[in-house]
C-alpha positions in Angstrom: -13.1 -9.1 13.9 -16.6 -7.4 12.0 -15.5 -8.6 8.0 -15.4 -4.4 7.6 -11.6 -3.7 8.0 -9.9 -2.6 5.1 -6.7 -5.3 3.8 -3.3 -4.0 4.6 -0.8 -4.9 2.3 2.7 -4.9 2.2 5.6 -2.5 -0.7 6.2 -6.0 -1.5 2.4 -6.9 -2.3 1.8 -3.8 -3.6 4.9 -3.5 -5.8 4.0 -7.1 -6.8 0.2 -5.7 -8.4 2.1 -3.6 -10.7 4.9 -4.9 -11.8 7.5 -2.1 -9.8 9.7 -2.2 -7.5 9.2 -2.5 -3.7 11.1 1.2 -3.6 9.2 3.1 -6.3 6.0 1.9 -4.1 7.6 4.4 -0.6 8.4 7.1 -4.2 5.2 6.9 -5.0 3.6 7.4 -1.3 6.5 10.0 -0.7 4.9 12.0 -3.8 1.7 11.6 -2.7 -0.1 9.3 -5.1 -0.4 6.6 -2.4 -1.6 6.9 1.2 0.0 4.2 3.6 -0.4 4.3 7.0 2.5 3.0 9.8 2.2 -0.7 12.3 3.4 0.3 15.8 7.4 -0.4 14.3 7.0 1.8 12.0 6.6 -0.1 9.1 3.8 1.2 5.8 1.2 -1.1 5.2 -1.4 0.9 1.7 -4.9 -0.1 1.2 -5.7 -3.0 -0.6 -9.2 -0.5 -1.5 -6.6 2.4 -2.5 -4.2 0.6 -4.4 -7.0 -1.5 -6.5 -8.5 1.8 -7.5 -4.7 3.2 -8.4 -4.6 0.3 -10.4 -7.8 0.9 -12.2 
């Protein structure tokens, strides 16, 4: 790895940053407030840079 790959966060990690329930993070993604990617097993992951930018 060359160090340029952005870290992906799980819904509970994002929820902890915002002080909300992980289901809220999933709802934000569904509403388009936060984009997500899926792992091969179908789990949602969120780009750390986008999460931190949303957090302000």
